[in-house]
All heavy atoms as TSV, in Angstrom:
chain	resi	resn	atom	element	x	y	z
A	1	MET	N	N	6.487	9.352	-2.012
A	1	MET	CA	C	7.407	9.565	-3.107
A	1	MET	C	C	6.784	8.950	-4.348
A	1	MET	O	O	6.370	7.806	-4.346
A	1	MET	CB	C	8.741	8.894	-2.751
A	1	MET	CG	C	9.754	9.008	-3.817
A	1	MET	SD	S	11.456	8.606	-3.382
A	1	MET	CE	C	11.389	7.215	-2.351
A	2	GLY	N	N	6.715	9.733	-5.397
A	2	GLY	CA	C	6.105	9.257	-6.631
A	2	GLY	C	C	7.082	8.478	-7.496
A	2	GLY	O	O	8.262	8.310	-7.178
A	3	VAL	N	N	6.564	8.015	-8.609
A	3	VAL	CA	C	7.377	7.225	-9.529
A	3	VAL	C	C	8.485	8.088	-10.141
A	3	VAL	O	O	9.609	7.639	-10.304
A	3	VAL	CB	C	6.486	6.596	-10.622
A	3	VAL	CG1	C	7.323	5.852	-11.640
A	3	VAL	CG2	C	5.470	5.664	-10.005
A	4	GLY	N	N	8.170	9.344	-10.446
A	4	GLY	CA	C	9.168	10.223	-11.049
A	4	GLY	C	C	10.358	10.478	-10.136
A	4	GLY	O	O	11.514	10.445	-10.568
A	5	VAL	N	N	10.093	10.732	-8.872
A	5	VAL	CA	C	11.171	10.960	-7.905
A	5	VAL	C	C	11.966	9.673	-7.702
A	5	VAL	O	O	13.194	9.703	-7.577
A	5	VAL	CB	C	10.595	11.476	-6.572
A	5	VAL	CG1	C	11.671	11.615	-5.523
A	5	VAL	CG2	C	9.883	12.790	-6.780
A	6	SER	N	N	11.293	8.544	-7.705
A	6	SER	CA	C	11.979	7.265	-7.553
A	6	SER	C	C	12.909	6.989	-8.732
A	6	SER	O	O	14.036	6.520	-8.546
A	6	SER	CB	C	10.966	6.136	-7.421
A	6	SER	OG	O	10.158	6.327	-6.290
A	7	ILE	N	N	12.446	7.290	-9.932
A	7	ILE	CA	C	13.303	7.107	-11.110
A	7	ILE	C	C	14.492	8.061	-11.051
A	7	ILE	O	O	15.612	7.696	-11.420
A	7	ILE	CB	C	12.483	7.296	-12.398
A	7	ILE	CG1	C	11.507	6.131	-12.551
A	7	ILE	CG2	C	13.381	7.403	-13.628
A	7	ILE	CD1	C	10.532	6.283	-13.689
A	8	PHE	N	N	14.270	9.284	-10.559
A	8	PHE	CA	C	15.383	10.230	-10.397
A	8	PHE	C	C	16.431	9.675	-9.437
A	8	PHE	O	O	17.631	9.723	-9.717
A	8	PHE	CB	C	14.849	11.578	-9.910
A	8	PHE	CG	C	15.929	12.549	-9.551
A	8	PHE	CD1	C	16.644	13.189	-10.536
A	8	PHE	CD2	C	16.232	12.809	-8.225
A	8	PHE	CE1	C	17.649	14.088	-10.217
A	8	PHE	CE2	C	17.227	13.697	-7.889
A	8	PHE	CZ	C	17.947	14.340	-8.884
A	9	PHE	N	N	16.000	9.162	-8.275
A	9	PHE	CA	C	16.939	8.592	-7.316
A	9	PHE	C	C	17.667	7.380	-7.903
A	9	PHE	O	O	18.871	7.200	-7.684
A	9	PHE	CB	C	16.238	8.187	-6.021
A	9	PHE	CG	C	16.066	9.317	-5.053
A	9	PHE	CD1	C	14.817	9.603	-4.530
A	9	PHE	CD2	C	17.133	10.087	-4.649
A	9	PHE	CE1	C	14.640	10.634	-3.640
A	9	PHE	CE2	C	16.972	11.129	-3.755
A	9	PHE	CZ	C	15.722	11.410	-3.243
A	10	LEU	N	N	16.952	6.561	-8.631
A	10	LEU	CA	C	17.564	5.386	-9.252
A	10	LEU	C	C	18.618	5.799	-10.273
A	10	LEU	O	O	19.725	5.241	-10.303
A	10	LEU	CB	C	16.473	4.536	-9.902
A	10	LEU	CG	C	16.820	3.124	-10.316
A	10	LEU	CD1	C	17.216	2.296	-9.122
A	10	LEU	CD2	C	15.634	2.494	-11.013
A	11	THR	N	N	18.316	6.787	-11.086
A	11	THR	CA	C	19.257	7.267	-12.088
A	11	THR	C	C	20.464	7.942	-11.440
A	11	THR	O	O	21.612	7.694	-11.831
A	11	THR	CB	C	18.558	8.259	-13.037
A	11	THR	OG1	O	17.416	7.626	-13.593
A	11	THR	CG2	C	19.486	8.709	-14.138
A	12	LEU	N	N	20.218	8.785	-10.457
A	12	LEU	CA	C	21.312	9.450	-9.759
A	12	LEU	C	C	22.222	8.431	-9.074
A	12	LEU	O	O	23.454	8.551	-9.111
A	12	LEU	CB	C	20.756	10.440	-8.729
A	12	LEU	CG	C	21.772	11.227	-7.918
A	12	LEU	CD1	C	22.570	12.153	-8.827
A	12	LEU	CD2	C	21.068	12.019	-6.835
A	13	GLY	N	N	21.617	7.421	-8.461
A	13	GLY	CA	C	22.410	6.377	-7.824
A	13	GLY	C	C	23.254	5.598	-8.814
A	13	GLY	O	O	24.414	5.267	-8.545
A	14	ALA	N	N	22.691	5.307	-9.988
A	14	ALA	CA	C	23.459	4.580	-11.008
A	14	ALA	C	C	24.615	5.423	-11.521
A	14	ALA	O	O	25.716	4.906	-11.759
A	14	ALA	CB	C	22.541	4.179	-12.160
A	15	ILE	N	N	24.402	6.721	-11.672
A	15	ILE	CA	C	25.495	7.600	-12.106
A	15	ILE	C	C	26.601	7.638	-11.054
A	15	ILE	O	O	27.784	7.529	-11.370
A	15	ILE	CB	C	24.952	9.013	-12.407
A	15	ILE	CG1	C	24.094	8.983	-13.663
A	15	ILE	CG2	C	26.092	10.017	-12.561
A	15	ILE	CD1	C	23.334	10.266	-13.919
A	16	LEU	N	N	26.203	7.798	-9.799
A	16	LEU	CA	C	27.216	7.843	-8.740
A	16	LEU	C	C	27.931	6.503	-8.580
A	16	LEU	O	O	29.117	6.461	-8.253
A	16	LEU	CB	C	26.571	8.249	-7.408
A	16	LEU	CG	C	26.071	9.688	-7.310
A	16	LEU	CD1	C	25.372	9.897	-5.969
A	16	LEU	CD2	C	27.208	10.670	-7.474
A	17	ARG	N	N	27.220	5.425	-8.790
A	17	ARG	CA	C	27.802	4.094	-8.588
A	17	ARG	C	C	28.725	3.677	-9.733
A	17	ARG	O	O	29.803	3.133	-9.487
A	17	ARG	CB	C	26.662	3.078	-8.438
A	17	ARG	CG	C	27.073	1.653	-8.312
A	17	ARG	CD	C	27.439	1.304	-6.923
A	17	ARG	NE	N	27.675	-0.135	-6.850
A	17	ARG	CZ	C	28.233	-0.707	-5.845
A	17	ARG	NH1	N	28.580	0.003	-4.806
A	17	ARG	NH2	N	28.429	-1.983	-5.843
A	18	PHE	N	N	28.310	3.925	-10.977
A	18	PHE	CA	C	29.029	3.349	-12.110
A	18	PHE	C	C	29.812	4.361	-12.949
A	18	PHE	O	O	30.759	3.991	-13.622
A	18	PHE	CB	C	28.051	2.602	-13.023
A	18	PHE	CG	C	27.323	1.501	-12.318
A	18	PHE	CD1	C	25.951	1.552	-12.165
A	18	PHE	CD2	C	28.005	0.416	-11.805
A	18	PHE	CE1	C	25.270	0.534	-11.517
A	18	PHE	CE2	C	27.329	-0.604	-11.152
A	18	PHE	CZ	C	25.961	-0.550	-11.004
A	19	ALA	N	N	29.426	5.635	-12.950
A	19	ALA	CA	C	30.041	6.583	-13.876
A	19	ALA	C	C	31.103	7.467	-13.234
A	19	ALA	O	O	31.868	8.097	-13.940
A	19	ALA	CB	C	28.969	7.462	-14.503
A	20	ILE	N	N	31.163	7.534	-11.929
A	20	ILE	CA	C	32.116	8.404	-11.249
A	20	ILE	C	C	33.120	7.534	-10.498
A	20	ILE	O	O	32.750	6.552	-9.850
A	20	ILE	CB	C	31.382	9.365	-10.286
A	20	ILE	CG1	C	30.452	10.275	-11.083
A	20	ILE	CG2	C	32.369	10.176	-9.478
A	20	ILE	CD1	C	29.651	11.232	-10.244
A	21	GLU	N	N	34.372	7.933	-10.577
A	21	GLU	CA	C	35.420	7.202	-9.852
A	21	GLU	C	C	35.174	7.293	-8.349
A	21	GLU	O	O	34.806	8.351	-7.832
A	21	GLU	CB	C	36.793	7.798	-10.185
A	21	GLU	CG	C	37.203	7.599	-11.618
A	21	GLU	CD	C	37.466	6.133	-11.944
A	21	GLU	OE1	O	37.946	5.401	-11.063
A	21	GLU	OE2	O	37.158	5.734	-13.071
A	22	PRO	N	N	35.372	6.214	-7.622
A	22	PRO	CA	C	35.065	6.212	-6.181
A	22	PRO	C	C	35.919	7.162	-5.352
A	22	PRO	O	O	35.501	7.592	-4.288
A	22	PRO	CB	C	35.334	4.769	-5.757
A	22	PRO	CG	C	35.313	3.976	-7.000
A	22	PRO	CD	C	35.696	4.885	-8.104
A	23	ASP	N	N	37.102	7.527	-5.812
A	23	ASP	CA	C	37.996	8.355	-4.996
A	23	ASP	C	C	38.024	9.818	-5.448
A	23	ASP	O	O	38.988	10.523	-5.196
A	23	ASP	CB	C	39.400	7.771	-5.002
A	23	ASP	CG	C	39.966	7.635	-6.411
A	23	ASP	OD1	O	39.225	7.859	-7.372
A	23	ASP	OD2	O	41.162	7.300	-6.522
A	24	VAL	N	N	36.957	10.297	-6.066
A	24	VAL	CA	C	36.911	11.680	-6.549
A	24	VAL	C	C	36.939	12.660	-5.378
A	24	VAL	O	O	37.640	13.663	-5.412
A	24	VAL	CB	C	35.655	11.904	-7.423
A	24	VAL	CG1	C	35.444	13.373	-7.706
A	24	VAL	CG2	C	35.774	11.128	-8.702
A	25	LEU	N	N	36.198	12.395	-4.337
A	25	LEU	CA	C	36.117	13.298	-3.188
A	25	LEU	C	C	37.055	12.901	-2.055
A	25	LEU	O	O	36.943	13.426	-0.954
A	25	LEU	CB	C	34.681	13.360	-2.668
A	25	LEU	CG	C	33.646	13.929	-3.644
A	25	LEU	CD1	C	32.258	13.855	-3.050
A	25	LEU	CD2	C	33.990	15.360	-4.005
A	26	GLY	N	N	37.957	12.009	-2.301
A	26	GLY	CA	C	38.894	11.575	-1.268
A	26	GLY	C	C	38.570	10.181	-0.773
A	26	GLY	O	O	37.626	9.537	-1.219
A	27	GLU	N	N	39.363	9.737	0.172
A	27	GLU	CA	C	39.191	8.371	0.690
A	27	GLU	C	C	38.080	8.267	1.724
A	27	GLU	O	O	37.597	7.176	2.003
A	27	GLU	CB	C	40.509	7.889	1.295
A	27	GLU	CG	C	41.609	7.724	0.269
A	27	GLU	CD	C	42.899	7.229	0.892
A	27	GLU	OE1	O	42.862	6.804	2.066
A	27	GLU	OE2	O	43.926	7.269	0.219
A	28	ASN	N	N	37.678	9.383	2.318
A	28	ASN	CA	C	36.676	9.334	3.388
A	28	ASN	C	C	35.239	9.274	2.874
A	28	ASN	O	O	34.347	8.848	3.592
A	28	ASN	CB	C	36.829	10.550	4.306
A	28	ASN	CG	C	38.144	10.519	5.056
A	28	ASN	OD1	O	38.685	9.454	5.318
A	28	ASN	ND2	N	38.661	11.689	5.378
A	29	VAL	N	N	35.010	9.721	1.645
A	29	VAL	CA	C	33.662	9.721	1.072
A	29	VAL	C	C	33.596	8.630	0.009
A	29	VAL	O	O	34.333	8.642	-0.956
A	29	VAL	CB	C	33.334	11.092	0.437
A	29	VAL	CG1	C	31.943	11.074	-0.174
A	29	VAL	CG2	C	33.452	12.200	1.472
A	30	HIS	N	N	32.701	7.682	0.211
A	30	HIS	CA	C	32.542	6.563	-0.719
A	30	HIS	C	C	31.335	6.829	-1.616
A	30	HIS	O	O	30.201	6.541	-1.257
A	30	HIS	CB	C	32.364	5.252	0.045
A	30	HIS	CG	C	33.538	4.904	0.887
A	30	HIS	ND1	N	34.682	4.366	0.368
A	30	HIS	CD2	C	33.748	5.038	2.217
A	30	HIS	CE1	C	35.556	4.169	1.330
A	30	HIS	NE2	N	35.012	4.580	2.476
A	31	ILE	N	N	31.622	7.403	-2.780
A	31	ILE	CA	C	30.547	7.771	-3.712
A	31	ILE	C	C	29.814	6.534	-4.210
A	31	ILE	O	O	28.603	6.583	-4.433
A	31	ILE	CB	C	31.145	8.557	-4.902
A	31	ILE	CG1	C	31.766	9.828	-4.397
A	31	ILE	CG2	C	30.125	8.778	-5.978
A	31	ILE	CD1	C	31.138	11.086	-4.809
A	32	ASP	N	N	30.524	5.423	-4.373
A	32	ASP	CA	C	29.860	4.220	-4.870
A	32	ASP	C	C	28.848	3.684	-3.866
A	32	ASP	O	O	27.796	3.181	-4.245
A	32	ASP	CB	C	30.887	3.160	-5.258
A	32	ASP	CG	C	31.852	2.829	-4.131
A	32	ASP	OD1	O	31.950	3.624	-3.175
A	32	ASP	OD2	O	32.515	1.778	-4.207
A	33	VAL	N	N	29.128	3.816	-2.581
A	33	VAL	CA	C	28.172	3.368	-1.559
A	33	VAL	C	C	26.960	4.302	-1.518
A	33	VAL	O	O	25.814	3.848	-1.397
A	33	VAL	CB	C	28.854	3.288	-0.176
A	33	VAL	CG1	C	27.850	2.936	0.908
A	33	VAL	CG2	C	29.983	2.290	-0.202
A	34	ILE	N	N	27.194	5.602	-1.651
A	34	ILE	CA	C	26.087	6.560	-1.702
A	34	ILE	C	C	25.209	6.273	-2.921
A	34	ILE	O	O	23.979	6.316	-2.844
A	34	ILE	CB	C	26.628	8.003	-1.720
A	34	ILE	CG1	C	27.337	8.312	-0.408
A	34	ILE	CG2	C	25.507	9.005	-1.965
A	34	ILE	CD1	C	28.095	9.615	-0.400
A	35	GLY	N	N	25.835	5.958	-4.066
A	35	GLY	CA	C	25.077	5.607	-5.259
A	35	GLY	C	C	24.247	4.356	-5.062
A	35	GLY	O	O	23.097	4.277	-5.508
A	36	LEU	N	N	24.806	3.368	-4.379
A	36	LEU	CA	C	24.058	2.137	-4.098
A	36	LEU	C	C	22.853	2.427	-3.205
A	36	LEU	O	O	21.756	1.899	-3.433
A	36	LEU	CB	C	24.975	1.105	-3.442
A	36	LEU	CG	C	24.328	-0.218	-3.081
A	36	LEU	CD1	C	23.853	-0.934	-4.333
A	36	LEU	CD2	C	25.301	-1.080	-2.301
A	37	ILE	N	N	23.041	3.290	-2.204
A	37	ILE	CA	C	21.934	3.650	-1.316
A	37	ILE	C	C	20.831	4.366	-2.095
A	37	ILE	O	O	19.640	4.075	-1.922
A	37	ILE	CB	C	22.443	4.514	-0.142
A	37	ILE	CG1	C	23.324	3.668	0.775
A	37	ILE	CG2	C	21.286	5.136	0.634
A	37	ILE	CD1	C	24.071	4.457	1.817
A	38	PHE	N	N	21.208	5.295	-2.997
A	38	PHE	CA	C	20.212	5.980	-3.820
A	38	PHE	C	C	19.472	5.005	-4.730
A	38	PHE	O	O	18.260	5.132	-4.927
A	38	PHE	CB	C	20.857	7.074	-4.654
A	38	PHE	CG	C	21.077	8.370	-3.928
A	38	PHE	CD1	C	21.896	9.352	-4.468
A	38	PHE	CD2	C	20.484	8.639	-2.713
A	38	PHE	CE1	C	22.105	10.547	-3.813
A	38	PHE	CE2	C	20.682	9.821	-2.044
A	38	PHE	CZ	C	21.495	10.781	-2.594
A	39	MET	N	N	20.180	4.025	-5.268
A	39	MET	CA	C	19.523	3.040	-6.135
A	39	MET	C	C	18.534	2.192	-5.342
A	39	MET	O	O	17.443	1.886	-5.833
A	39	MET	CB	C	20.566	2.162	-6.827
A	39	MET	CG	C	21.303	2.899	-7.899
A	39	MET	SD	S	22.604	2.032	-8.808
A	39	MET	CE	C	22.507	0.364	-8.409
A	40	ILE	N	N	18.892	1.826	-4.132
A	40	ILE	CA	C	17.977	1.041	-3.288
A	40	ILE	C	C	16.745	1.862	-2.929
A	40	ILE	O	O	15.604	1.378	-3.005
A	40	ILE	CB	C	18.706	0.535	-2.026
A	40	ILE	CG1	C	19.744	-0.522	-2.404
A	40	ILE	CG2	C	17.722	-0.005	-0.997
A	40	ILE	CD1	C	20.662	-0.923	-1.273
A	41	VAL	N	N	16.946	3.128	-2.558
A	41	VAL	CA	C	15.821	4.001	-2.219
A	41	VAL	C	C	14.905	4.189	-3.429
A	41	VAL	O	O	13.675	4.151	-3.307
A	41	VAL	CB	C	16.331	5.362	-1.691
A	41	VAL	CG1	C	15.218	6.390	-1.620
A	41	VAL	CG2	C	16.975	5.189	-0.332
A	42	GLY	N	N	15.480	4.369	-4.616
A	42	GLY	CA	C	14.679	4.522	-5.826
A	42	GLY	C	C	13.880	3.272	-6.153
A	42	GLY	O	O	12.708	3.344	-6.517
A	43	ALA	N	N	14.506	2.110	-6.008
A	43	ALA	CA	C	13.806	0.852	-6.297
A	43	ALA	C	C	12.667	0.616	-5.307
A	43	ALA	O	O	11.566	0.213	-5.701
A	43	ALA	CB	C	14.788	-0.310	-6.276
A	44	VAL	N	N	12.918	0.875	-4.031
A	44	VAL	CA	C	11.868	0.708	-3.019
A	44	VAL	C	C	10.726	1.695	-3.278
A	44	VAL	O	O	9.547	1.353	-3.150
A	44	VAL	CB	C	12.450	0.879	-1.599
A	44	VAL	CG1	C	11.357	0.998	-0.556
A	44	VAL	CG2	C	13.367	-0.279	-1.260
A	45	GLY	N	N	11.062	2.918	-3.681
A	45	GLY	CA	C	10.037	3.913	-3.985
A	45	GLY	C	C	9.165	3.507	-5.158
A	45	GLY	O	O	7.953	3.704	-5.137
A	46	ILE	N	N	9.776	2.933	-6.199
A	46	ILE	CA	C	8.993	2.474	-7.350
A	46	ILE	C	C	8.066	1.337	-6.945
A	46	ILE	O	O	6.886	1.319	-7.310
A	46	ILE	CB	C	9.922	2.056	-8.505
A	46	ILE	CG1	C	10.572	3.281	-9.132
A	46	ILE	CG2	C	9.166	1.268	-9.568
A	46	ILE	CD1	C	11.608	2.971	-10.181
A	47	VAL	N	N	8.586	0.393	-6.185
A	47	VAL	CA	C	7.762	-0.743	-5.755
A	47	VAL	C	C	6.593	-0.261	-4.896
A	47	VAL	O	O	5.447	-0.673	-5.102
A	47	VAL	CB	C	8.618	-1.786	-5.002
A	47	VAL	CG1	C	7.747	-2.821	-4.324
A	47	VAL	CG2	C	9.596	-2.445	-5.949
A	48	LEU	N	N	6.865	0.633	-3.952
A	48	LEU	CA	C	5.785	1.132	-3.096
A	48	LEU	C	C	4.774	1.949	-3.892
A	48	LEU	O	O	3.572	1.883	-3.621
A	48	LEU	CB	C	6.357	1.979	-1.957
A	48	LEU	CG	C	7.072	1.204	-0.853
A	48	LEU	CD1	C	7.655	2.161	0.169
A	48	LEU	CD2	C	6.132	0.216	-0.190
A	49	SER	N	N	5.226	2.724	-4.860
A	49	SER	CA	C	4.297	3.498	-5.683
A	49	SER	C	C	3.378	2.597	-6.490
A	49	SER	O	O	2.191	2.871	-6.632
A	49	SER	CB	C	5.073	4.414	-6.630
A	49	SER	OG	O	5.793	5.372	-5.904
A	50	VAL	N	N	3.923	1.513	-7.013
A	50	VAL	CA	C	3.111	0.593	-7.816
A	50	VAL	C	C	2.146	-0.189	-6.928
A	50	VAL	O	O	0.988	-0.405	-7.286
A	50	VAL	CB	C	4.021	-0.356	-8.623
A	50	VAL	CG1	C	3.227	-1.473	-9.251
A	50	VAL	CG2	C	4.782	0.422	-9.684
A	51	VAL	N	N	2.599	-0.583	-5.747
A	51	VAL	CA	C	1.746	-1.372	-4.851
A	51	VAL	C	C	0.627	-0.519	-4.262
A	51	VAL	O	O	-0.515	-0.964	-4.156
A	51	VAL	CB	C	2.598	-2.010	-3.727
A	51	VAL	CG1	C	1.729	-2.583	-2.630
A	51	VAL	CG2	C	3.502	-3.080	-4.303
A	52	LEU	N	N	0.935	0.723	-3.892
A	52	LEU	CA	C	-0.060	1.562	-3.233
A	52	LEU	C	C	-0.937	2.344	-4.198
A	52	LEU	O	O	-1.917	2.948	-3.784
A	52	LEU	CB	C	0.629	2.538	-2.276
A	52	LEU	CG	C	1.366	1.893	-1.102
A	52	LEU	CD1	C	2.044	2.963	-0.270
A	52	LEU	CD2	C	0.422	1.073	-0.252
A	53	ALA	N	N	-0.611	2.368	-5.482
A	53	ALA	CA	C	-1.388	3.138	-6.459
A	53	ALA	C	C	-2.839	2.660	-6.577
A	53	ALA	O	O	-3.745	3.490	-6.623
A	53	ALA	CB	C	-0.700	3.115	-7.811
A	54	PRO	N	N	-3.131	1.365	-6.636
A	54	PRO	CA	C	-4.543	0.954	-6.734
A	54	PRO	C	C	-5.356	1.338	-5.499
A	54	PRO	O	O	-6.530	1.639	-5.598
A	54	PRO	CB	C	-4.482	-0.559	-6.884
A	54	PRO	CG	C	-3.129	-0.855	-7.393
A	54	PRO	CD	C	-2.251	0.225	-6.830
A	55	LYS	N	N	-4.740	1.356	-4.344
A	55	LYS	CA	C	-5.471	1.711	-3.134
A	55	LYS	C	C	-5.826	3.186	-3.118
A	55	LYS	O	O	-6.847	3.576	-2.589
A	55	LYS	CB	C	-4.631	1.363	-1.905
A	55	LYS	CG	C	-4.451	-0.121	-1.722
A	55	LYS	CD	C	-3.625	-0.431	-0.508
A	55	LYS	CE	C	-3.406	-1.933	-0.411
A	55	LYS	NZ	N	-2.538	-2.288	0.690
A	56	ARG	N	N	-4.978	4.027	-3.694
A	56	ARG	CA	C	-5.274	5.444	-3.752
A	56	ARG	C	C	-6.459	5.728	-4.655
A	56	ARG	O	O	-7.240	6.621	-4.391
A	56	ARG	CB	C	-4.054	6.215	-4.277
A	56	ARG	CG	C	-3.278	6.866	-3.187
A	56	ARG	CD	C	-2.237	7.759	-3.783
A	56	ARG	NE	N	-0.963	7.113	-3.537
A	56	ARG	CZ	C	0.113	7.279	-4.242
A	56	ARG	NH1	N	0.097	8.071	-5.279
A	56	ARG	NH2	N	1.219	6.656	-3.944
A	57	GLY	N	N	-6.614	4.977	-5.713
A	57	GLY	CA	C	-7.695	5.202	-6.653
A	57	GLY	C	C	-9.057	4.812	-6.112
A	57	GLY	O	O	-10.076	5.304	-6.560
A	58	GLN	N	N	-9.114	3.950	-5.120
A	58	GLN	CA	C	-10.383	3.474	-4.583
A	58	GLN	C	C	-10.951	4.397	-3.513
A	58	GLN	O	O	-12.061	4.193	-3.063
A	58	GLN	CB	C	-10.206	2.080	-3.998
A	58	GLN	CG	C	-9.882	1.033	-5.036
A	58	GLN	CD	C	-9.611	-0.325	-4.408
A	58	GLN	OE1	O	-9.549	-0.466	-3.206
A	58	GLN	NE2	N	-9.426	-1.320	-5.242
A	59	THR	N	N	-10.225	5.396	-3.100
A	59	THR	CA	C	-10.703	6.235	-2.007
A	59	THR	C	C	-11.715	7.278	-2.464
A	59	THR	O	O	-12.443	7.814	-1.658
A	59	THR	CB	C	-9.535	6.959	-1.327
A	59	THR	OG1	O	-8.852	7.735	-2.304
A	59	THR	CG2	C	-8.588	5.958	-0.699
A	60	SER	N	N	-11.749	7.585	-3.754
A	60	SER	CA	C	-12.682	8.615	-4.211
A	60	SER	C	C	-14.093	8.036	-4.331
A	60	SER	O	O	-14.294	6.891	-4.675
A	60	SER	CB	C	-12.227	9.186	-5.546
A	60	SER	OG	O	-12.309	8.193	-6.527
A	61	GLU	N	N	-15.054	8.874	-4.045
A	61	GLU	CA	C	-16.451	8.467	-4.135
A	61	GLU	C	C	-17.146	9.341	-5.167
A	61	GLU	O	O	-16.902	10.534	-5.260
A	61	GLU	CB	C	-17.154	8.650	-2.797
A	61	GLU	CG	C	-16.620	7.770	-1.703
A	61	GLU	CD	C	-17.365	8.024	-0.395
A	61	GLU	OE1	O	-18.374	8.760	-0.413
A	61	GLU	OE2	O	-16.933	7.483	0.619
A	62	ASP	N	N	-18.030	8.739	-5.913
A	62	ASP	CA	C	-18.852	9.493	-6.852
A	62	ASP	C	C	-20.191	9.769	-6.181
A	62	ASP	O	O	-20.880	8.855	-5.754
A	62	ASP	CB	C	-19.075	8.711	-8.147
A	62	ASP	CG	C	-17.803	8.561	-8.942
A	62	ASP	OD1	O	-16.946	9.460	-8.836
A	62	ASP	OD2	O	-17.673	7.564	-9.659
A	63	ARG	N	N	-20.518	11.030	-6.090
A	63	ARG	CA	C	-21.790	11.406	-5.478
A	63	ARG	C	C	-22.645	12.099	-6.521
A	63	ARG	O	O	-22.180	12.956	-7.252
A	63	ARG	CB	C	-21.570	12.329	-4.297
A	63	ARG	CG	C	-20.874	11.646	-3.163
A	63	ARG	CD	C	-20.788	12.546	-1.992
A	63	ARG	NE	N	-20.065	11.856	-0.926
A	63	ARG	CZ	C	-19.959	12.305	0.295
A	63	ARG	NH1	N	-20.529	13.442	0.621
A	63	ARG	NH2	N	-19.295	11.633	1.195
A	64	LEU	N	N	-23.890	11.736	-6.538
A	64	LEU	CA	C	-24.830	12.344	-7.467
A	64	LEU	C	C	-25.759	13.255	-6.681
A	64	LEU	O	O	-26.361	12.849	-5.694
A	64	LEU	CB	C	-25.631	11.262	-8.191
A	64	LEU	CG	C	-26.670	11.741	-9.173
A	64	LEU	CD1	C	-26.009	12.522	-10.303
A	64	LEU	CD2	C	-27.443	10.568	-9.717
A	65	MET	N	N	-25.839	14.456	-7.122
A	65	MET	CA	C	-26.702	15.411	-6.452
A	65	MET	C	C	-27.853	15.745	-7.398
A	65	MET	O	O	-27.632	16.118	-8.545
A	65	MET	CB	C	-25.912	16.664	-6.109
A	65	MET	CG	C	-26.634	17.660	-5.326
A	65	MET	SD	S	-25.477	19.002	-5.140
A	65	MET	CE	C	-25.874	19.641	-3.639
A	66	HIS	N	N	-29.053	15.613	-6.910
A	66	HIS	CA	C	-30.234	15.846	-7.734
A	66	HIS	C	C	-30.827	17.199	-7.363
A	66	HIS	O	O	-31.147	17.464	-6.213
A	66	HIS	CB	C	-31.261	14.739	-7.509
A	66	HIS	CG	C	-32.487	14.913	-8.345
A	66	HIS	ND1	N	-32.485	14.717	-9.698
A	66	HIS	CD2	C	-33.744	15.283	-8.007
A	66	HIS	CE1	C	-33.692	14.948	-10.166
A	66	HIS	NE2	N	-34.476	15.293	-9.156
A	67	ARG	N	N	-30.946	18.057	-8.366
A	67	ARG	CA	C	-31.564	19.360	-8.144
A	67	ARG	C	C	-32.727	19.519	-9.107
A	67	ARG	O	O	-32.646	19.152	-10.266
A	67	ARG	CB	C	-30.574	20.490	-8.411
A	67	ARG	CG	C	-29.514	20.622	-7.404
A	67	ARG	CD	C	-28.712	21.861	-7.685
A	67	ARG	NE	N	-27.704	22.031	-6.662
A	67	ARG	CZ	C	-26.842	23.002	-6.648
A	67	ARG	NH1	N	-26.856	23.904	-7.620
A	67	ARG	NH2	N	-25.974	23.087	-5.692
A	68	GLU	N	N	-33.764	20.094	-8.596
A	68	GLU	CA	C	-34.902	20.405	-9.452
A	68	GLU	C	C	-34.909	21.896	-9.706
A	68	GLU	O	O	-34.617	22.693	-8.822
A	68	GLU	CB	C	-36.198	19.966	-8.786
A	68	GLU	CG	C	-36.292	18.460	-8.675
A	68	GLU	CD	C	-37.654	18.033	-8.186
A	68	GLU	OE1	O	-38.614	18.812	-8.324
A	68	GLU	OE2	O	-37.745	16.929	-7.666
A	69	ASN	N	N	-35.275	22.259	-10.899
A	69	ASN	CA	C	-35.248	23.651	-11.288
A	69	ASN	C	C	-36.624	24.297	-11.128
A	69	ASN	O	O	-36.980	25.212	-11.856
A	69	ASN	CB	C	-34.769	23.769	-12.723
A	69	ASN	CG	C	-34.243	25.157	-13.037
A	69	ASN	OD1	O	-34.074	25.970	-12.151
A	69	ASN	ND2	N	-34.000	25.414	-14.306
A	70	ASN	N	N	-37.388	23.823	-10.204
A	70	ASN	CA	C	-38.727	24.372	-9.986
A	70	ASN	C	C	-38.663	25.405	-8.857
A	70	ASN	O	O	-38.123	25.129	-7.782
A	70	ASN	CB	C	-39.720	23.286	-9.595
A	70	ASN	CG	C	-39.852	22.258	-10.687
A	70	ASN	OD1	O	-39.700	22.573	-11.870
A	70	ASN	ND2	N	-40.150	21.024	-10.319
A	71	PRO	N	N	-39.250	26.569	-9.055
A	71	PRO	CA	C	-39.262	27.558	-7.964
A	71	PRO	C	C	-40.198	27.100	-6.851
A	71	PRO	O	O	-41.154	26.359	-7.082
A	71	PRO	CB	C	-39.753	28.829	-8.632
A	71	PRO	CG	C	-40.469	28.375	-9.855
A	71	PRO	CD	C	-39.870	27.081	-10.263
A	72	PRO	N	N	-39.936	27.515	-5.661
A	72	PRO	CA	C	-40.824	27.110	-4.549
A	72	PRO	C	C	-42.204	27.765	-4.662
A	72	PRO	O	O	-42.357	28.873	-5.179
A	72	PRO	CB	C	-40.092	27.619	-3.309
A	72	PRO	CG	C	-39.176	28.681	-3.796
A	72	PRO	CD	C	-38.839	28.344	-5.212
A	73	ASP	N	N	-43.216	27.051	-4.198
A	73	ASP	CA	C	-44.590	27.584	-4.232
A	73	ASP	C	C	-44.765	28.576	-3.091
A	73	ASP	O	O	-44.453	28.292	-1.952
A	73	ASP	CB	C	-45.607	26.448	-4.069
A	73	ASP	CG	C	-45.583	25.525	-5.275
A	73	ASP	OD1	O	-45.250	26.021	-6.375
A	73	ASP	OD2	O	-45.899	24.333	-5.119
A	74	LEU	N	N	-45.319	29.724	-3.422
A	74	LEU	CA	C	-45.557	30.740	-2.391
A	74	LEU	C	C	-46.986	30.853	-2.025
A	74	LEU	O	O	-47.941	30.774	-2.569
A	74	LEU	CB	C	-45.015	32.099	-2.844
A	74	LEU	CG	C	-43.518	32.154	-3.027
A	74	LEU	CD1	C	-43.138	33.509	-3.571
A	74	LEU	CD2	C	-42.822	31.896	-1.706
């Protein structure tokens, strides 16, 4: 999960937690708890993206290929 998706989950969770009344969908669905779960998932995703980002950058290798433009001797 990238940083963008994590920010989306964090924002969606904050909207569900703070901007919507908890009893909109009835007493059986707790929107505030779902919002809290989304905020936790978003925060964990951001932390993991930041921690694992330097390791992803080190996996690439630079290879130099040397070619000569001389035709073969016949």
